C-alpha positions in Angstrom: 0.1 0.2 0.0 1.2 3.3 -1.1 0.1 6.3 1.1 -0.2 9.5 -1.2 -1.5 12.7 -0.7 -5.2 12.7 -0.8 -5.7 9.2 -0.7 -8.1 7.6 2.4 -7.3 4.5 3.9 -9.5 3.1 7.0 -11.1 6.2 7.7 -7.9 8.4 7.6 -7.1 10.7 4.5 -3.2 11.6 3.7 -2.7 15.5 4.2 1.1 15.6 3.2 4.1 13.3 2.9 7.6 14.2 3.3 10.9 12.8 2.9 12.8 12.8 6.4 16.4 12.4 6.1 16.7 13.1 10.0 14.9 9.7 10.4 16.6 7.9 7.4 12.8 7.6 6.0 9.7 9.1 5.3 6.9 11.0 7.2 3.5 11.2 6.4 0.8 13.3 8.5 -2.6 11.9 8.3 -6.3 13.1 9.5 -9.3 10.8 11.1 -12.2 11.9 9.0 -14.6 10.7 11.6 -12.8 11.7 14.9 -10.4 14.2 13.7 -8.1 13.0 15.4 -4.4 13.8 13.6 -1.8 11.0 13.1 2.0 11.3 12.2 3.6 8.0 10.6 7.4 8.3 10.9 8.3 5.1 8.5 12.2 3.9 8.6 13.5 0.7 8.5 13.6 0.7 12.7 12.6 -3.1 14.4 11.9 -1.0 17.5 8.3 0.1 16.5 6.9 3.2 18.6 3.0 4.1 19.1 2.2 7.4 21.3 -1.1 9.3 22.0 -1.0 12.9 23.2 -3.6 15.0 24.5 -3.5 19.1 25.0 -3.8 19.4 28.5 -3.0 23.0 29.7 -3.7 23.6 33.4 -6.4 25.8 34.8 -5.4 25.6 38.5 -2.5 23.9 40.5 -4.8 20.9 41.4 -2.6 18.9 39.5 -5.7 17.4 37.9 -3.8 16.3 34.6 -1.3 14.5 36.6 -3.7 12.6 38.6 -5.4 11.7 35.6 -2.3 10.3 34.1 -1.6 8.3 37.2 -5.5 7.1 37.3 -6.6 5.9 33.7 -3.8 3.6 34.1 -5.5 1.9 36.7 -8.1 -0.4 34.9 -10.7 0.4 32.1 -13.7 -0.9 30.6 -12.2 -3.5 28.4 -9.3 -4.7 30.7 -11.2 -4.6 34.4 -7.6 -5.2 36.0 -6.3 -2.8 38.8 -2.8 -2.4 37.3 -3.0 -3.5 33.6 0.6 -2.7 32.9 2.0 -4.0 35.9 0.7 -7.4 34.3 1.9 -6.6 30.7 5.5 -6.0 31.9 5.7 -9.9 32.9 4.4 -11.1 29.2 5.4 -8.3 26.7 8.2 -7.4 24.6 8.0 -3.8 25.2 10.9 -1.8 25.1 9.2 1.4 26.7 6.1 1.3 28.7 5.6 4.7 30.5 3.3 8.1 30.5 4.4 11.6 31.1 2.6 15.0 32.2 4.2 18.1 31.0 3.0 21.8 31.7 0.6 21.9 28.3 0.7 18.3 27.5 0.2 14.4 28.5 1.5 12.0 26.4 1.5 8.0 26.5 3.9 6.1 24.6 4.9 2.7 24.4 7.8 0.8 21.8 8.6 -3.0 21.2 10.1 -5.0 18.9 7.3 -6.8 17.8 4.1 -6.0 15.9 1.6 -8.0 17.7 3.0 -6.9 20.8 2.9 -3.5 20.3 -0.8 -3.7 18.3 -1.9 -5.4 22.2 0.1 -2.8 23.9 -2.2 -0.3 22.0 -5.3 -1.8 22.8 -4.7 -1.5 26.5 -3.2 2.1 26.3 -6.2 3.3 24.3 -8.9 1.6 26.2 -7.0 3.2 29.3 -7.0 6.7 28.0 -10.7 7.0 26.2 -12.4 4.3 28.4 -10.8 4.4 32.3 -12.7 2.7 35.1 -12.4 6.2 36.8 -16.2 6.7 36.0 -17.3 3.9 37.7 -14.7 3.3 40.4 -14.4 6.6 42.4 -11.7 4.6 44.4 -9.1 5.2 42.2 -9.7 9.2 42.1 -9.3 8.6 46.0 -6.3 6.4 45.7 -3.9 8.4 43.3 -5.4 11.8 44.1 -6.5 12.3 47.4 -8.5 11.4 50.1 -9.1 12.4 54.0 -8.1 9.8 56.4 -7.5 9.7 60.5 -4.2 10.3 61.7 -2.7 9.8 64.7 -3.7 7.6 68.0 -7.3 6.0 67.6 -9.6 8.7 69.0 -7.1 11.4 68.4 -9.6 13.1 66.2 -6.9 14.3 63.6 -6.7 14.3 60.0 -4.7 14.0 57.4 -4.5 13.9 53.6 -3.2 11.2 51.7 -2.7 9.9 48.0 -0.1 8.8 45.5 0.1 12.4 43.5 -0.6 14.2 46.8 2.4 13.0 48.5 4.4 12.8 45.3 4.1 16.4 44.5 4.9 17.2 48.6 8.1 15.6 47.7 8.9 16.9 44.3 8.0 20.6 45.8 10.7 20.5 48.7 13.4 21.0 46.0 14.4 24.4 46.2 15.6 24.2 42.5 11.8 23.4 41.5 10.4 25.7 43.7 12.5 28.6 41.7 11.6 27.2 38.5 7.8 27.5 39.2 8.0 30.8 40.5 9.7 32.1 37.3 7.2 30.3 35.3 4.4 32.2 36.7 6.3 35.7 37.2 7.0 35.3 33.3 3.3 34.0 32.3 1.1 35.4 34.6 -2.2 34.9 32.2 -1.4 31.8 30.9 -1.5 27.9 31.9 2.1 28.2 32.4 1.4 30.0 35.5 0.0 26.9 37.0 2.0 23.8 38.7 0.7 21.0 36.4 1.7 18.0 38.8 0.0 20.0 41.6 0.7 21.8 44.7 -0.2 20.0 47.8 -2.4 23.2 49.1 -4.5 22.6 45.9 -4.8 19.1 45.1 -7.4 18.7 47.9 -9.7 21.1 46.5 -10.1 18.9 43.2 -13.2 17.4 43.4 -14.4 14.0 41.7 -16.8 15.6 39.7 -14.4 18.0 38.2 -12.0 15.3 38.0 -14.6 13.5 35.6 -15.5 16.8 33.8 -11.7 17.5 32.7 -11.1 14.0 31.4 -14.3 14.2 29.2 -13.0 17.5 27.9 -9.6 16.9 27.5 -9.3 13.0 26.7 -11.0 13.2 23.2 -10.0 12.2 19.7 -10.5 15.7 18.5 -7.7 16.6 21.4 -5.7 14.0 20.2 -2.3 13.4 18.3 -1.0 9.9 17.7 2.2 8.8 16.8 3.2 5.7 14.7 7.0 5.0 14.2 9.5 2.2 13.0 9.3 -0.7 10.1 5.8 -1.9 10.2 2.8 -3.0 8.4 1.1 0.6 8.4 -2.0 -0.4 6.6 -2.8 -2.8 9.6 -2.2 -0.7 11.9 -4.7 2.0 10.7 -7.1 -0.6 10.2 -6.9 -1.2 14.0 -6.8 2.2 15.2 -10.0 3.0 12.7 -12.0 -0.2 14.1 -11.4 -0.3 17.5 -11.0 3.0 18.6 -11.5 6.1 16.4 -14.7 5.2 14.7 -16.6 3.9 16.8 -15.6 6.6 19.5 -16.1 9.3 17.0 -17.6 12.3 18.6 -18.1 16.1 17.7 -15.4 18.5 19.2 -16.3 20.0 22.3 -19.9 17.8 23.1 -18.5 17.6 26.4 -17.5 21.2 26.7 -14.3 22.9 25.4 -10.4 22.1 26.5 -8.6 24.6 28.9 -7.4 27.2 26.7 -3.7 27.7 25.8 -2.7 31.2 24.7 0.4 33.2 24.0 1.5 35.8 27.0 2.1 39.3 26.3 5.4 40.7 27.3 5.9 41.2 30.9 8.6 42.2 33.2 8.3 41.2 36.7 11.3 41.7 38.8 11.9 41.2 42.9 10.0 37.9 43.2 11.0 36.4 46.4 9.7 33.1 47.7 11.0 32.2 51.4 11.2 28.5 52.1 12.3 26.4 55.3 15.6 25.0 53.9 19.3 25.1 54.5 21.0 28.3 53.3 23.3 27.0 50.8 19.9 26.2 49.2 19.8 30.0 48.4 19.1 30.2 44.4 18.0 33.0 41.7 17.3 32.8 38.3 16.4 35.4 35.5 14.2 34.2 32.4 14.2 35.4 29.2 11.4 34.5 26.5 13.0 33.9 23.6 10.3 33.6 20.9 7.7 30.9 20.2 7.6 27.5 19.4 7.4 28.2 16.0 10.7 29.7 15.4 12.6 26.4 15.3 15.7 27.8 13.5 15.8 30.4 16.6 15.4 27.7 19.2 18.2 25.5 18.2 20.7 28.6 17.8 19.5 29.6 21.7 20.7 26.1 22.6 23.9 26.5 20.6 24.4 29.7 22.3 23.8 29.1 26.1 26.1 25.9 25.7 29.0 28.3 24.2 28.7 31.2 26.6 27.8 29.0 29.9 28.4 25.5 28.8 31.3 25.3 30.9 33.3 26.8 33.9 35.6 28.5 31.1 32.9 29.6 28.8 33.0 33.3 28.8 29.7 34.5 30.3 29.7 31.9 33.3 33.5 32.6 34.0 32.6 36.5 34.0 29.8 35.7 36.3 31.6 33.3 38.9 34.6 36.0 38.9 32.0 38.2 40.5 31.5 36.0 43.2 27.5 35.8 42.8 27.1 32.3 43.7 29.1 28.7 43.9 27.8 28.0 40.3 25.8 29.6 37.4 23.8 27.4 34.9 21.7 28.2 31.8 19.4 26.4 29.9 16.4 26.5 27.4 12.8 25.6 29.4 11.4 24.7 25.7 8.8 21.9 24.5 6.4 25.1 25.5 4.6 27.6 23.3 6.9 30.4 24.6 10.3 29.1 25.2 12.9 31.0 27.4 16.3 31.0 28.4 16.9 30.7 32.1 20.1 31.7 33.8 20.4 30.8 37.2 23.2 31.0 40.1 22.9 28.5 43.1 24.4 28.6 46.3 24.0 32.6 46.5 26.1 35.1 48.0 25.0 38.2 49.9 22.9 40.0 48.2 23.6 38.2 44.8 19.7 37.9 43.4 20.2 41.7 43.1 23.2 41.8 41.3 22.7 39.1 39.0 21.1 40.8 36.5 23.2 44.0 36.1 26.4 41.5 35.7 24.7 39.4 33.4 23.5 42.6 31.4 27.7 43.8 31.7 28.6 40.7 30.9 26.4 39.7 27.6 26.9 43.3 26.6 31.0 43.3 25.8 30.1 39.8 24.0 27.6 41.5 22.0 29.9 44.3 20.9 32.6 42.0 19.7 33.9 40.1 22.3 31.7 36.8 21.5 34.4 33.9 20.2 33.1 32.7 16.9 35.3 29.6 16.7 33.7 29.0 20.6 30.8 29.2 18.6 31.4 27.0 15.9 32.3 24.2 18.2 28.8 24.5 20.4 26.7 24.0 16.9 29.2 21.4 15.8 28.6 19.9 19.0 24.8 19.9 18.9 24.8 18.6 15.2 26.7 15.8 16.1 24.1 15.1 19.1 21.2 15.4 17.2 22.9 13.2 14.5 23.7 10.6 16.9 20.5 10.4 18.2 21.1 8.6 21.7 18.1 9.6 23.5 18.8 6.5 26.2 14.9 5.1 25.0 13.4 4.1 22.5 14.1 6.5 19.4 10.5 6.6 18.3 9.4 7.5 22.1 11.8 10.1 21.8 10.5 11.2 18.4 7.2 11.2 19.3 7.6 13.5 22.6 9.9 16.0 20.3 7.5 16.4 17.4 4.9 17.5 20.1 7.3 20.8 20.8 5.8 22.0 17.6 3.2 19.9 16.5 0.8 20.5 19.6 0.8 24.6 18.9 0.4 24.0 14.9 -1.5 21.2 13.4 0.9 21.8 9.8 3.9 21.6 12.4 4.2 17.9 12.9 7.6 17.7 11.6 9.1 21.1 12.4 11.2 19.6 15.6 12.1 16.5 14.0 13.9 18.4 10.9 17.7 20.2 11.9 19.5 19.9 8.7 18.2 23.1 7.0 18.7 24.8 10.3 22.1 23.7 11.2 23.7 24.8 7.5 21.6 28.3 8.1 23.4 29.1 11.4 26.6 27.9 9.9 26.5 30.7 7.4 25.0 33.3 10.0 27.8 32.7 12.1 30.2 35.4 10.6 26.9 37.4 9.8 26.5 38.7 13.6 23.1 36.8 14.0 24.6 35.4 17.1 25.7 38.8 18.9 22.1 40.3 17.5 20.3 37.1 19.2 22.1 38.5 22.2 21.0 41.6 22.2 17.5 40.6 21.2 16.8 38.1 23.9 19.1 39.2 27.0 19.5 42.8 26.6 16.4 44.3 24.6 13.6 42.0 25.5 10.3 43.1 26.8 9.8 40.0 28.7 12.0 39.0 31.1 11.2 37.8 34.9 13.3 37.0 38.0 12.8 34.7 40.9 14.6 33.6 44.2 14.2 31.2 46.7 15.1 32.5 50.1 15.9 29.9 52.7 14.7 30.7 56.4 13.9 28.8 59.6 10.6 29.2 59.0 8.7 30.1 56.1 4.7 29.8 55.0 4.4 26.3 54.1 2.3 25.3 51.0 0.5 22.8 53.0 -0.9 25.9 55.4 -4.3 26.3 53.3 -4.7 22.4 53.7 -3.7 22.4 57.5 -6.2 25.0 57.8 -9.2 23.3 56.0 -8.3 19.8 57.8 -8.3 22.0 61.2 -11.7 22.9 60.5 -13.0 19.5 59.3 -11.7 18.4 62.7 -13.5 21.1 64.6 -16.8 19.5 63.0 -16.2 16.2 63.3 -18.6 14.1 65.3 -19.1 10.3 65.9 -20.8 9.6 62.6 -18.5 11.6 60.1 -15.7 9.5 62.1 -17.6 6.5 60.9 -18.2 7.4 58.1 -14.1 8.2 57.2 -13.3 4.9 58.8 -15.8 3.4 56.5 -14.5 5.1 53.3 -10.8 4.0 53.8 -11.9 0.7 55.0 -13.5 0.4 51.3 -10.4 2.0 49.6 -8.1 -0.4 51.7 -10.3 -3.4 50.8 -10.2 -2.5 46.9 -6.6 -2.0 46.6 -5.9 -5.4 48.7 -8.4 -7.3 46.8 -6.4 -9.2 44.0 -7.9 -9.2 40.1 -10.3 -12.0 39.5 -9.1 -14.7 37.0 -11.5 -13.3 34.2 -10.3 -9.7 34.7 -6.9 -10.9 33.9 -7.9 -13.0 31.0 -8.9 -10.2 29.2 -5.3 -8.5 28.9 -3.8 -9.5 25.3 -1.3 -12.3 25.8 1.8 -13.0 23.0 1.3 -16.6 21.4 4.5 -18.8 20.1 3.4 -17.8 16.7 3.4 -14.0 17.3 7.2 -14.5 18.0 9.4 -14.9 15.2 11.1 -12.0 13.4 11.3 -8.6 15.4 11.3 -6.8 12.1 8.2 -6.4 10.1 8.1 -5.8 6.3 7.0 -2.5 5.6 4.7 -2.3 2.3 5.7 1.5 1.9 
């Protein structure tokens, strides 16, 4: 079967095809006509095939609802009613990757296998999980993965506590000063958009999420019109398209917005926000601060590659010019710089760790002096050229540390999530490196320094200030618990105990043999050559 533009195959219409030398193959962009799901097929000779489905999930608050959903949908579904289907699959699958990830504006469910039938089995479980999760008839999943109230301390003490997988996970994650610093910097740069929220959830806000809001959020975001699917590798693509259409896409086709519109994701107008300080109970050596500079939008692919190269050239080692100069200013024990990308408006971060006294106030002026010198002629083009060559080598090597198809599926979302016509933008790099090499001696990188660091009107800073006693993020949660404790009576205590006991029973009860039998299994006849013969 040949996929040519405008051809319709199993409910999909081919929108575009293109050679993609970066993966030694071709790319095909298809639209599913009934469901409005979009699909990118990355065809090459890689036997390690991959599938992913991603949903745009920008948060509207700090409850971590999308993080909780990511956990919860993997706790059983209509077709596969077992508590941990993927734990069971790990025992019988040839998978080379099996996971899910929550980002600040998207949730991705990728899987990979060297066996075609195994990948179809895994896709079956993943797709039923995200589209038909058991959360709609098992409230206990929300209470287990999100939050619930239980009695704490000695029996009869009347003390209450919150518990839940994501609630406890985020208490640990947000005990890291650098995580707090990044969150505060993002909130300062994007005060009017989804990026001002902690997508993982803040412990103070997680217990404000209701079960009804949780289910409504799933309905509005986990629908096929809000989905982007990636297939990768050497596979019988007709077989995969038929599977998707017959099993999940055509039967589940719904009008976009039938259950309400997804949360918006919009551009932030330029802001300048300085002096943002967050007190935190931590050791003095954990003092840190950062300045963030919005560098453009995700559509500026070449510019984002150039920013990575520039930051490596001037901050990438202790002897890199900008880092060396800032260290010589005795601002901090260490200076690091990186791009916060895979978002609508990527931004450059310059961070100082282990601050000296007054360093937070001195960082921006010192940075401005150092970068002005570089922009005015001190930038060593040989150093930039070396950073460019290194970046190009890393891109070509594609040593992702995980299955290539999974890494590429995540990479393509850095552009495709925001523009339906940008599915390949973050997979291509050949033309960008050729262009940047030509621009190196034309003042391009000096101008980039001026535009991003010196003349930018979208800049913010943030500082984490260690203190002996600081307002705890749990204060709001503690206040709510204290109010509930004051209202406790014997009936309410009995209800809490009964709810927790029911949750414990649900957690401890083994899956029935009938439920386990629903999971797809590999058969001896399925295990032959790990490399399918593609008809493309």
